[in-house]
N, C-alpha and C positions, 0 to 999 in steps of 0.2 A: 478389434477386431480377434479372430481365432487364426493361429498357426497352424499347420500344417506342417511337417516331416514325415515324408511317404518311406515307408521300413526301410524301403534299400539305400537311402541317403540319410539314414538312424548312424550309423557307425563314422560317417562325416565331420555332425557335428557335436554327437557325447562327447567328443574331449576336448571339444573348445566351450562351448556353452557351461556356465556355470551359477548354480543357489545364487543369487541376492547380487550377480553385476549384470550393467548392464552394457547392451551392445544398439550400435549404430546396422539396422540389415540393409541390403545392400545387393541388387537385382533380383528382384522376385518378379512374379506376376502375381495381382492380384483377381480371384475366378470368383463368381458368384457361391455364393454358402447354400449348403443344401439344406431344403426347405423344409425341413423335420428334426426333432430333439438338436436345434440348435443351442450349442451350450451361453454363446451370446448374445447383444441383442444387436447383432449387426447382416447386413445383407449380402457382403463379402465374406473373404476369407485370402489369409496371406499365406502361398501356395512355396516353402525351399523348395530348390530344383538344385543339379549337379554348377549349375555358374553364381547361386546364391552364394557372399560373403558376409560374416560377424566383425563388425570392427568395434573391438572393446574399447570401451566410454568413460573418462574417470574425471572429468571434471562438468559439474553440474550435478551429479548422481544424485544428493541429498534431496533437489526441488521435484522427485518420483515421489511418491508416497510408496511404504517399504510392503504395509497390506492394503486391501480396497476389497472391499464387498460392495453388494450391487445385493442386498437380500428385499425379497419381494411381500410386499404388505397385504394385509386381509383383504383389501379391496383390489389390489391385484389381480394376487390369487382368483377370486370371486367370478373377475371378468375374462379368467383364457379360463377358456373351456376344452373339451375333450381333443386330445387332436393338432395342441395347440403346438407351433412350430419354437418356443422358446425354453429350455430345461428352469425350474422355475430354484433358487437356493432360501430356506427358510434357516433359521437357529429359536431352539425355545427349548423350553425346559422339558425332558421326559418325562410324562404322564404315567405312560402303559408300554408294556409288549407284548401282545398276545402273541398264544402258541401256533405254532404253524397248522395252517387247515385243508382241506383240501375243498374245491369247491368246482359243484360241474358249470360249466358255461354254455347255455345257450343252443348250442353246438352237438351236446353231448358230453367233449372232453373234461377232462380234470385234469385241475392244477392246484399247485399248493401256493399257498398265501400266507401272509404272514402279516399284521398292522402294528402300526407303532399311533401312538398318540403324544403331541409336540401341544404345550402351550407356548403361542409366540408372543414376545417381548409386548407387545397392546392389549395381552390377554384372549385373547381368540386362541380357541384349541382347533388344530387341525388332526386330520388322522391320513396319513401316510402308507401306504398299503405298497408291498414287496412281492413283489410273485416270480415263480418259480429261480431262476439263475441267479435273481438279486436278493434272495434271501440268506445265501451265505455270510453276502455285508456286513448283518445283523452281528456281531458276535455280544450278546445278555454282557456277559462279566464285563465290558469295555465300558456298556452303552449303561449299563448302572455303577459305577463307578469299585469297579473292584478289584480291579487290575487297575494299571499304569498301561496308557495308550486312547487311541481316538477310534473309532468309526468313519470309514466315509463309506456313502451314496453312490460316489461318482465313479 
């Protein structure tokens, strides 16, 4: 389930939440999640509000997985058509990275685009399109292993 902390409450929780720690969340509303671009497969979201509290938990924390990923298989990707509400995570080997190109949309509008091709663990190749404001998130030197660091497409 996705948890939402609004900007006006962020300072209230920023000093409390620490990476790697486990908390019990107390007093919060659960609301329907938005219908598009969901980052987790849940129809509800937990919303922090002014009465929400976090209680640190120290016992049994080793029962929680330290890292957890739900990567999509090629079959799952193929069943998701345009406009599918759930965002998709994949992991694979970078095969190619294009230069930025200008593409004319059917409306006549010109947009910039950059593509990468990755090979998934199962061997399938997948082209991922990055449009306009997401292009800056692709740092070629980092993707090609020429400098330390990583790139996030979130």
